[in-house]
FISE-741615 format. One record per residue (C-alpha): y, z, x; residue in one letter. Coordinates in steps of 0.001 Angstrom, whole numbers, always signed. Each point is the difference from the previous one (the first is absolute). Last residue first. Layout:
R,py,pz,px,residu
R,Y,Z,X,A
...
This chain:
R,py,pz,px,residu
R,+6660,+5236,-35480,X
R,+1194,-288,-3607,X
R,+2365,+2891,-683,X
R,+87,+821,-3730,X
R,+2943,+1892,-1543,X
R,+55,+1456,-3519,X
R,+3651,+357,-1073,X
R,+1765,+3269,-892,X
R,+2467,-129,-2928,X
R,-2597,-558,-2710,X
R,+908,-1302,-3504,X
R,-1433,-3463,+562,X
R,-2304,-109,+3020,X
R,+1596,-1209,+3265,X
R,-2927,-1246,+2091,X
R,+801,-656,+3644,X
R,-1974,-2276,+2348,X
R,+319,+202,+3810,X
R,-1308,-2992,+1946,X
R,-1078,+229,+3665,X
R,+349,-3573,+1334,X
R,+2358,-1069,-2808,X
R,+2381,+2796,-843,X
R,+1342,+1290,-3269,X
R,-1313,-205,-3572,X
R,+1457,+1089,-3334,X
R,-1784,+609,-3302,X
R,+1444,+1158,-3345,X
R,-2827,+1746,-1757,X
R,-1673,-1106,-3220,X
R,-3576,+721,+1067,X
R,-684,-3737,+221,X
R,+2978,-277,+2357,X
R,-1446,+2653,+2309,X
R,-3445,-1676,+48,X
R,+1496,-3371,+976,X
R,+2156,+1472,+2753,X
R,-2935,+1984,+1389,X
R,-2141,-3151,+9,X
R,+2737,-1899,+1855,X
R,+162,+2758,+2632,X
R,-3798,-136,+436,X
R,+97,-3811,+365,X
R,+2881,+196,+2456,X
R,-1898,+2544,+2086,X
R,-3148,-2143,-42,X
R,+1939,-3061,+1149,X
R,+1552,+2010,+2806,X
R,-3469,+1258,+971,X
R,-1421,-3548,+110,X
R,+2852,-1275,+2153,X
R,-263,+2977,+2354,X
R,-3795,-332,+531,X
R,-1757,+3044,-1411,X
R,-2377,-1883,-2324,X
R,-1182,-2165,+2901,X
R,-838,+3029,+2142,X
R,+2250,+280,+3017,X
R,-1811,-627,+3253,X
R,-1338,+2372,+2642,X
R,-2163,-966,+2969,X
R,-2753,+2354,+1234,X
R,-2859,-2250,-1090,X
R,+1608,-741,-3383,X
R,+1981,+2947,-1318,X
R,+1686,-502,-3350,X
R,+3526,+1115,-691,X
R,+2261,+1604,-2577,X
R,-1241,+3402,-1140,X
R,-2461,+755,+2823,X
R,+2596,-1199,+2498,X
R,+2523,+2439,-1447,X
R,-2536,+2861,+150,X
R,-872,-844,+3623,X
R,+3679,+40,+955,X
R,+432,+3376,-1715,X
R,-3039,+1367,+1863,X
R,+1716,-875,+3355,X
R,+2953,+2268,-742,X
R,+3409,-1618,-342,X
R,+2552,+19,+2854,X
R,+3264,+1400,-1375,X
R,+415,+2371,+2961,X
R,+908,-2832,+2330,X
R,-536,-3519,-1256,X
R,-785,-1487,-3429,X
R,+5,-3785,+473,X
R,-1353,+109,+3556,X
R,-2717,+2472,-1047,X
R,-1002,-2278,-2869,X
R,-92,-3105,+2190,X
R,-2101,+1779,+2654,X
R,-2396,+1315,-2637,X
R,-362,-3468,-1504,X
R,-795,-1496,+3393,X
R,-2509,+2781,+743,X
R,-1711,-654,-3393,X
R,-377,-3715,+676,X
R,+2170,-2527,-1793,X
R,-1665,-2929,-1796,X
R,+3065,-1165,-1909,X
R,+3171,+241,+2085,X
R,+3228,-238,-1992,X
R,-1496,+1073,-3354,X
R,-2120,+2696,+1669,X
R,+3074,+1360,+1762,X
R,+1980,-9,-3255,X
R,-2759,+1955,-1750,X
R,-231,+2573,+2791,X
R,+3776,+454,+215,X
R,+431,+342,-3770,X
R,-2662,+2690,-210,X
R,+1492,+1893,+2938,X
R,+3443,-163,-1629,X
R,-1421,+1439,-3216,X
R,-1813,+2810,+1863,X
R,+3105,+795,+2061,X
R,+1998,+402,-3203,X
R,+2641,-2523,-959,X
R,+3582,+1187,+352,X
R,+2823,-177,-2577,X
R,-1085,+2885,-2239,X
R,-460,+2575,+2762,X
R,-2289,+2727,-1427,X
R,+1830,+2718,-1914,X
R,-1055,+2309,+1437,X
R,-1105,-734,+3539,X
R,-3641,+381,+1004,X
R,-2359,+2368,+1819,X
R,-3805,-59,+173,X
R,-1650,+3380,+382,X
R,-2699,+1179,+2427,X
R,+2479,+1269,+2625,X
R,+1829,+2168,-2538,X
R,-3207,+1996,-541,X
R,-2521,+412,-2827,X
R,+1155,-2948,-2070,X
R,+186,+1070,-3678,X
R,+3330,-1732,-618,X
R,-1492,-3302,+1096,X
R,+2537,-1295,+875,X
R,+3359,+627,+1609,X
R,+3710,-177,-708,X
R,+3030,-506,+2235,X
R,+3162,-705,-1987,X
R,+992,+3672,-227,X
R,+3599,-753,+1048,X
R,-83,+2823,+2576,X
R,-3323,-1278,+1372,X
R,-2154,+2524,+1840,X
R,-2807,-1552,+1980,X
R,-3431,+1333,-964,X
R,-1308,+199,+2600,X
R,+528,+1469,+3498,X
R,+2143,-2440,+1918,X
R,+2446,+2530,+1474,X
R,-2814,+2348,+1046,X
R,-1817,-2786,+1831,X
R,+3262,-1044,+1667,X
R,+481,+3590,+1204,X
R,-3551,+338,+1336,X
R,+22,-3357,+1788,X
R,+3436,+583,+1483,X
R,-1130,+3384,+1312,X
R,-3069,-1496,+1702,X
R,+1965,-2939,+1426,X
R,+2613,+2332,+1519,X
R,+3475,-516,-1428,X
R,+1136,+3513,-789,X
R,+1623,-1115,-2307,X
R,-907,-2602,-2619,X
R,+1313,-3507,+796,X
R,-3225,-1361,+1499,X
R,-1053,-1853,-3149,X
R,+3632,-796,-803,X
R,+199,-3317,+1850,X
R,+1744,-1471,-3071,X
R,-2680,-2654,-503,X
R,-2637,+2617,+861,X
R,+1170,+2286,-2817,X
R,-140,-2825,-2540,X
R,-3428,-1045,+1278,X
R,-1208,+3595,-245,X
R,+1041,+166,-3669,X
R,-1603,-3366,-770,X
R,-3205,+1128,+1782,X
R,-95,+3154,-2149,X
R,+532,-2200,-3051,X
R,-3033,-2077,+1014,X
R,-2137,+3105,+640,X
R,+1041,+1494,-3357,X
R,-1340,-2867,-2081,X
R,+2363,-2533,-1576,X
R,+1034,-741,-3589,X
R,+1621,-3265,-988,X
R,+3269,-1876,+570,X
R,-695,-190,+3771,X
R,+3581,-692,+1089,X
R,+1372,+2944,-1994,X
R,-2951,+2126,+1140,X
R,+883,-787,+3621,X
R,+3678,+783,-480,X
R,-865,+3326,-1651,X
R,-2323,+991,+2871,X
R,+2501,-939,+2715,X
R,+2772,+1927,-1761,X
R,-2239,+3046,-201,X
R,-768,-180,+3731,X
R,+3687,-207,+950,X
R,+850,+2958,-2290,X
R,-2976,+2011,+1251,X
R,+1126,-480,+3593,X
R,+3548,+1074,-906,X
R,-1326,+3152,-1712,X
R,-2186,+812,+3026,X
R,+3155,-131,+2143,X
R,+659,-2804,+2450,X
R,+751,+110,+3736,X
R,+1563,-3107,+1496,X
R,-2361,-2736,+1176,X
R,-955,-145,+3694,X
R,+952,-3205,+1733,X
R,-2320,-2827,+1039,X
R,+1572,-2166,+2686,X
R,-2294,-2900,+839,X
R,-2031,-258,-3181,X
R,-3719,-632,-432,X
R,-856,-1559,-3325,X
R,-2001,+1289,-2939,X
R,-2023,-1581,-2806,X
R,-2353,+2291,-1900,X
R,-3211,-1055,-1729,X
R,-1733,+2325,-2456,X
R,-3563,+100,-1277,X
R,-2625,-781,-2600,X
R,-45,+2046,-3217,X
R,+3559,-898,-899,X
R,+1363,-2860,+2132,X
R,+3002,+1113,+1993,X
R,+2595,-2034,+1887,X
R,+2706,+1398,+2289,X
R,+3156,-1282,+1579,X
R,+2391,+289,+2961,X
R,-239,+3457,+1593,X
R,+1452,+303,+3513,X
R,-2314,+1729,+2482,X
R,+1292,+2874,+2159,X
R,-2851,+2523,+196,X
R,+1493,+2155,-2751,X
R,+154,-3044,-2239,X
R,-3594,-903,+808,X
R,-1253,+3573,-406,X
R,+1751,+395,-3362,X
R,-1397,-3290,-1301,X
R,-3619,+541,+1090,X
R,-152,+3673,-1032,X
R,+1441,-702,-3427,X
R,-2392,-2923,-509,X
R,-3053,+2110,+847,X
R,+1174,+2791,-2315,X
R,+428,-2524,-2842,X
R,-3525,-1494,+447,X
R,+135,-3747,-644,X
R,-2953,-897,+2215,X
R,-591,-2278,+3000,X
R,+3488,+579,+1385,X
R,+1245,-2867,+2151,X
R,+3236,+118,+1987,X
R,+1378,-3367,+1085,X
R,+2515,+232,+2855,X
R,+2486,-2749,+807,X
R,+1647,+188,+3452,X
R,+3761,+52,-557,X
R,+665,+1665,+3369,X
R,-2688,-502,+2697,X
R,-2785,+2528,+202,X
R,-802,+2629,+2675,X
R,+2650,+2407,-1329,X
R,-1704,-231,-3432,X
R,-3493,+1041,+1008,X
R,+368,+3556,+1283,X
R,+2328,+1104,-2792,X
R,-2357,-1720,-2435,X
R,-2975,+2040,+1257,X
R,+1978,+3257,-164,X
R,+915,-768,-3610,X
R,-3663,-631,-826,X
R,-1031,+3407,+1383,X
R,+2885,+1756,-1767,X
R,-1020,-1593,-3300,X
R,-3616,+1070,+620,X
R,+1054,+3638,+324,X
R,+1941,-319,-3278,X
R,-3015,-1675,-1615,X
R,-2392,+2787,+917,X
R,-3130,-391,+2135,X
R,-1653,+3387,-297,X
R,-2789,+1168,+2332,X
R,+1532,-945,+3352,X
R,-1895,+914,+3175,X
R,-2306,-3023,-137,X
R,+3144,-2120,+296,X
R,+247,+1051,+3663,X
R,-2953,-2252,+814,X
R,+2068,-3091,-695,X
R,+1700,+295,+3388,X
R,-3014,-1426,+1881,X
R,-3314,-497,-1799,X
R,-1454,-2198,+2768,X
R,-573,+2933,+2368,X
R,-2352,+1490,-2646,X
R,-2605,-2697,+601,X
R,-204,-3617,-1208,X
R,-2143,+8,-3152,X
R,-271,+3694,-885,X
R,+3463,+957,+1207,X
R,+1644,-2922,-1769,X
R,-1990,+638,-3191,X
R,+1019,+3663,-138,X
R,+3706,-708,+494,X
R,-227,-2889,-2493,X
R,-1446,+2393,-2598,X
R,+3012,+2274,+409,X
R,+2518,-2815,-373,X
R,-1948,-1702,-2783,X
R,-391,+3056,-2224,X
R,+3524,+1290,+802,X
R,+1818,-3183,-1027,X
R,+3626,+920,-636,X
R,+1506,-3430,-722,X
R,+618,-2749,+2536,X
R,+2595,-2649,-894,X
R,-1324,-3556,+276,X
R,+2724,-1133,+2393,X
R,+457,-3673,+725,X
R,+2810,-272,+2520,X
R,+1818,-3283,+548,X
R,+1279,-2309,+2746,X
R,-1691,+2030,+2694,X
R,+1766,+147,+3398,X
R,-3159,-271,+2193,X
R,+1445,+2017,+2891,X
R,+1851,+2591,-2046,X
R,-3124,+714,-2063,X
R,-2044,+450,+3194,X
R,+2600,+2465,+1293,X
R,-225,+2045,-3216,X
R,-3801,+167,+195,X
R,-79,+3334,+1841,X
R,+2006,+1686,-2758,X
R,-2342,-1497,-2607,X
R,-2975,+1598,+1692,X
R,-2798,-2124,+1417,X
R,-2354,-2895,-593,X
R,+2280,-3046,-15,X
R,-2005,-2840,-1564,X
R,+1282,-3544,+430,X
R,-1118,-2175,-2908,X
R,-43,-3771,-337,X
R,+2056,-3064,-799,X
R,+663,-3498,+1346,X
R,+2045,+1499,+2854,X
R,-3284,+1371,+1435,X
R,-515,+3782,+89,X
R,+1469,+1905,+2965,X
R,-1684,+2490,+2334,X
R,+2048,+3149,+608,X
R,-1233,+1231,-2466,X
R,-3488,-526,-1418,X
R,-1230,-3342,-1303,X
R,-962,-1442,-3405,X
R,-354,-3723,-701,X
R,-833,-623,-3680,X
R,-3458,-206,-1553,X
R,-1717,-1421,-3067,X
R,-3808,-147,-154,X
R,-242,+3424,-1653,X
R,-2470,+2849,+433,X
R,+1130,+3592,-493,X
R,-1377,+579,-3506,X
R,-3360,-1678,+699,X
R,-681,+2137,+3075,X
R,+1290,+3042,-1886,X
R,-2645,-437,-2706,X
R,-2753,+131,+2620,X
R,+1466,+3156,+1520,X
R,+318,+1627,-3449,X
R,-3692,-741,-599,X
R,-715,+1916,+3186,X
R,+2340,+2755,-1161,X
R,-1730,+711,-3311,X
R,+2958,+1324,-1954,X
R,+798,+3546,-1115,X
R,+1875,-521,-3269,X
R,+2500,+2344,-1630,X
R,+455,+2071,-3143,X
R,+2939,+2427,-289,X
R,+1702,-1816,+2898,X
R,+111,+1746,+3424,X
R,+3481,+1077,+1050,X
R,+1164,-1792,+3143,X
R,+3101,-1189,-1821,X
R,+1516,-2998,-1764,X
R,-2949,-2388,+263,X
R,+1272,-3461,-1010,X
R,-1153,-1094,-3448,X
R,-2336,-3002,-171,X
R,-2590,+1993,-1934,X
R,-3699,+872,+432,X
R,-1768,+1730,-2890,X
R,-568,+2262,+1856,X
R,+2653,+1067,+2473,X
R,-300,-929,+3678,X
R,+1897,+2539,+2121,X
R,-3178,+1770,+1193,X
R,-113,-1725,+3380,X
R,-2658,-2394,+1321,X
R,+1575,-3230,-1273,X
R,+3041,+637,+2187,X
R,-1988,+417,+3210,X
R,-2179,-2917,-1164,X
R,+2968,-2384,+46,X
R,+908,+1206,+3493,X
R,-3627,-519,+1066,X
R,+137,-3651,-1038,X
R,+3306,-419,+1853,X
R,-1529,+1663,+3077,X
R,-2855,-2516,-117,X
R,+2513,-2830,-292,X
R,+1870,+1207,+3085,X
R,-3278,+373,+1931,X
R,-857,-3607,-863,X
R,+3356,-1246,+1273,X
R,-237,+2074,+3204,X
R,-3539,-1058,+903,X
R,-2532,+2749,-736,X
R,-1470,+2908,+1939,X
R,-1646,+2184,-2625,X
R,-393,+3743,+474,X
R,+3261,+742,-1813,X
R,-1293,-1755,-3115,X
R,-3025,+2313,-189,X
R,+2197,+3103,+124,X
R,+2365,-1370,-2641,X
R,-2836,-902,-2379,X
R,-1683,+3394,+352,X
R,+3442,+1509,-362,X
R,+483,-1647,-3388,X
R,-3470,+849,-1307,X
R,+346,+3681,+916,X
R,+3545,+105,-1386,X
R,-1122,-1554,-3290,X
R,-2972,+2367,-293,X
R,+2215,+3045,+606,X
R,+2773,-1049,-2429,X
R,+3284,-1217,+1503,X
R,+3355,+1201,-1431,X
R,-612,+3194,+1959,X
R,+1005,-1918,+3136,X
R,+3675,+496,-922,X
R,-403,+3792,-28,X
R,-1652,-77,+3443,X
R,+2884,-2074,+1330,X
R,+2429,+2629,-1334,X
R,-2002,+2808,+1633,X
R,-100,-1973,+3311,X
R,+3771,-505,+124,X
R,+516,+2713,+2653,X
R,-2403,-1928,+2298,X
R,-2050,+2328,+2243,X
R,-3346,-926,-1575,X
R,+594,-3752,+104,X
R,+1832,-1877,-2792,X
R,-860,-3542,-1123,X
R,-3223,-943,+1815,X
R,-1030,+3661,+5,X
R,+178,+243,-3784,X
R,-2393,-2885,-598,X
R,-2356,+1329,+2687,X
R,-58,+3434,-1608,X
R,-607,-1618,-3414,X
R,-2962,-1933,+1422,X
R,-1702,+3005,+1588,X
R,+641,+2276,-2990,X
R,-1364,-2576,-2452,X
R,-3454,-173,+1583,X
R,-1613,+2330,-2552,X
R,+1806,-1842,-2802,X
R,-2635,-2709,-117,X
R,-2694,+2366,-1327,X
R,+2345,+1272,-2715,X
R,+693,-3579,-1103,X
R,-3707,-794,-334,X
R,-521,+3171,-2050,X
R,+2832,-1002,-2369,X
R,-1388,-3514,-461,X
R,-3510,+1409,-582,X
R,+1409,+2282,-2730,X
R,+1071,-3159,-1830,X
R,+3334,-1751,-438,X
R,+1011,-1363,-3373,X
R,+146,-3758,-343,X
R,+2708,-2679,+195,X
R,-1016,-3640,-92,X
R,-2635,-2461,+1069,X
R,-3751,-400,-480,X
R,-1008,-3361,+1475,X
R,-3690,+880,+485,X
R,-338,-405,+3772,X
R,+3546,-386,+1324,X
R,+1075,+3158,-1871,X
R,+3755,+273,-519,X
R,+1556,+3435,+295,X
R,+2862,+2322,-928,X
R,-903,+3662,+190,X
R,+1082,+2993,-2075,X
R,+635,+3751,+246,X
R,+696,+310,+3737,X
R,-512,+3401,+1665,X
R,+1980,+3184,+744,X
R,+2849,-927,-2356,X
R,+3615,+619,+1088,X
R,+1239,-3164,-1780,X
R,-2737,-1719,-1954,X
R,-2188,-2388,+1948,X
R,-1415,-3483,-515,X
R,-2530,-1452,+2419,X
R,+320,-3596,+1112,X
R,-1927,-3240,+564,X
R,-3269,+1933,+127,X
R,-2592,-973,+2605,X
R,-3470,-591,-1487,X
R,-3207,+2000,-339,X
R,-2393,-1427,-2601,X
R,-416,+1700,-3392,X
R,-43,-3062,-2263,X
R,+2711,+880,-2541,X
R,+1903,+3021,+1330,X
R,+111,-1521,+3510,X
R,-324,+2895,+2434,X
R,+2799,+810,+2435,X
R,+765,-710,+3631,X
R,+3637,+226,+1120,X
R,-609,+1243,+3552,X
R,-2893,-2460,+217,X
R,+2447,-2911,-228,X
R,+1576,+1080,+3275,X
R,-3424,+64,+1699,X
R,-923,-3364,-1521,X
R,+3126,-1563,+1585,X
R,-115,+1853,+3332,X
R,-3375,-1321,+1082,X
R,-2724,+2610,+448,X
R,-1173,+2589,+2536,X
R,+2489,+2724,-900,X
R,+2923,-2448,+275,X
R,-204,-3562,+1329,X
R,+2607,-2723,+381,X
R,-706,-3292,-1787,X
R,+2373,+720,-2895,X
R,+2960,+277,+2394,X
R,-567,-3438,+1486,X
R,-611,-1412,-3481,X
R,+3361,+1333,-1176,X
R,+1805,-1855,+2786,X
R,-1852,-3201,-926,X
R,+792,+560,-3690,X
R,+3696,+137,+830,X
R,-174,-3252,+1945,X
R,-1966,-1681,-2810,X
R,+2686,+1010,-2494,X
R,+2585,-2042,+1895,X
R,+2778,+1626,+2020,X
R,+2657,+2617,-712,X
R,+2913,-1115,+2191,X
R,+3196,+1326,-1594,X
R,-1863,+2521,-2172,X
R,-1615,+1659,+3024,X
R,+3157,+71,+2105,X
R,+2043,+1594,-2791,X
R,-2775,+2519,-745,X
R,-182,+1114,+3630,X
R,+3738,+661,+53,X
R,-243,+1778,-3360,X
R,-2845,+2210,+1276,X
R,+1827,+795,+3242,X
R,+3137,+1150,-1865,X
R,+3004,-527,+2276,X
R,+1045,-3105,-1894,X
R,+2348,-2927,+575,X
R,-704,-3564,-1155,X
R,+2118,-2771,+1546,X
R,-578,-3260,-1864,X
R,+637,-3513,+1240,X
R,+541,-2129,-3088,X
R,-1865,-3150,-1038,X
R,-804,+816,-3638,X
R,-3448,+1111,+1176,X
R,+1671,+2680,+2138,X
R,+1849,+1332,-3046,X
R,-3248,+168,-1995,X
R,-1663,+1868,+2888,X
R,+2807,+2564,+11,X
R,-431,+379,-3770,X
R,-3733,+626,+521,X
R,+661,+2728,+2547,X
R,+2220,+2090,-2294,X
R,+63,+3404,+1742,X
R,+1758,-1033,+3218,X
R,+3227,+1942,-506,X
R,+2485,-2224,+1833,X
R,-1168,-3401,-1286,X
R,+2335,-2313,+1946,X
R,+561,-3738,-517,X
R,+642,-2307,+2958,X
R,+1097,-3560,-698,X
R,-2544,-2796,+537,X
R,+560,-1455,-3449,X
R,+3654,+103,-1002,X
R,+1223,+3028,-1878,X
R,+1675,+791,-3317,X
R,-1422,-2399,-2621,X
R,-3383,+24,+1833,X
R,-292,+3853,+92,X
R,+302,+1209,-3597,X
R,-1888,-2327,-2359,X
R,-3105,-334,+2173,X
R,+287,+3715,+828,X
R,-1878,+1067,-3153,X
R,-2867,-2398,+712,X
R,-2617,+2719,-371,X
R,+788,+2915,-2264,X
R,+729,+3469,+1426,X
R,-2369,+2949,-442,X
R,+1530,+2390,+2550,X
R,-2728,+1681,+2103,X
R,-2621,+2697,-686,X
R,-2236,-2189,-2187,X
R,+21,-2640,+2746,X
R,-2528,+2128,+1933,X
R,-2489,-2929,+119,X
R,+1468,-3186,-1512,X
R,+1631,-881,-3317,X
R,+2678,-2685,-51,X
R,+2912,+626,-2347,X
R,-77,-2497,-2890,X
R,+1308,-3482,+695,X
R,+3290,-1854,-303,X
R,+2738,+2539,+648,X
R,+2118,+1685,-2674,X
R,+3316,-97,+1887,X
R,+2479,+1805,-2279,X
R,+3256,-1895,-292,X
R,+3021,+1647,+1641,X
R,+2868,+1428,-2027,X
R,+3407,+569,+1593,X
């Protein structure tokens, strides 16, 4: 069964620390929940790392149970649910700015840590950022904007900048000791690991950060204002680390390794930016378990382990699970441990602290972790509960882990949709009496996978990248419940054996599977196709073109989200076209007027049919003038044949 890919309606929302979390489009659940559930039904988010999706579900009128043991994610969910107006954030910031350090207000004191000389007029100003090379002893460049003369841009640092930094570093030991103590005291066996994690903070950044934290702790604010102040400081905790490459990208940090060139930001300016980033007038009710949100929709946050939340799940009886599948996220997990200790004390870290011990987060280990989570969840759910798994990237290892863990945990696979370059959506269902599949040899697994790949290419009628074929192979295995067939059947072993079975290229006894380009460095960078290509099936690109044109004919003035939804509905599952293909089709056929697309006059169907007939008629006329016998077939897409005298092979012209 193929399911249409749900493209959503808006780009993923950006907010402080969102770079560590799944980048899922807004409005994605609009097409999933209403057709399945009545408003007021409970929906469960068991992993808690997609707070914006939970808010979207609440706005649709559902009561949402969000489960997380991560204190940062719990705090983030509450903050995004009820953010408040910009003026409320600025009021919290003003309280902090008014505190005093070393005989002056905090704001100018923080700015003084980043003082530099304007290269144009010579006055002392705070830099926006300093740029560093990995392992360098001092920054090599500074980013600034002078309020006096208007000079702005990137300039080399001076000896005065280096001397200023060296003066600041004299107090580093005091601040780093405090940072370490709030996470792991002297007798803590994890203290060396905490110390290693803190090395992602430069001395000046840590001094500035703990000056802010110390001043905030001295304030006695109302609860709502204190919450906003902590949210501002959370944003600054992230902005203070060395995981900000220059030039800045949207890519998620994959490790705690410092980029080759990175930015050290002015943390007071980062505070001001955070106030704007957090603020929003929209809010949904958000309470903590065992309080209940209103029947009209809202969020109930369960801050605790999944095992502890099982009883809560049984009580609310969710009608569906929305599960953005976690991926190994060492940078966020380890940073969140530090941030929790710094903001709320080391008691708040809880079970997450043990993750400091692990240096390598492998996919087989992660598969076992996910499988354990599903084994905890499924007994608490009713049979036939729909589960939507969301993967924010089309990484083959990520997909293998998600599918193997789900099958091992007891979920029944139904369908999958993949959009290259964006993500993967998996449809599962809980089953009452899941049975273990019989054991299967590696050869049997490869045979099932190969058949899935060939069937997909037959339906596609064009080449496909490796990640799509890998998904087709996994889908075939999941349909036959063969992902946990290898023996021994531990999740880790299954992951390793399935990975070995799907190693490209697939062998094809009939040698129909070809690839391009021949010079591709690795099998995973090639595109694969069937030889010969299916003659009786239109390619995905042709079908996408027809779908877009037909949609614009039926509904002139479509928006881009409407066109995307129609295209994904027309080409479901693993046939979903890439977003750039849609843009290319629109560029060829349509005009965009204030976000609404209409066919250009010359591309209207009647006009194109007339043009095709005119071209076909011209070809007939030219052929006859050249002395050839001319035949013509077809009306909408004419085919003209020239049969020159004395030649056995005709010249064929397809008019399209």
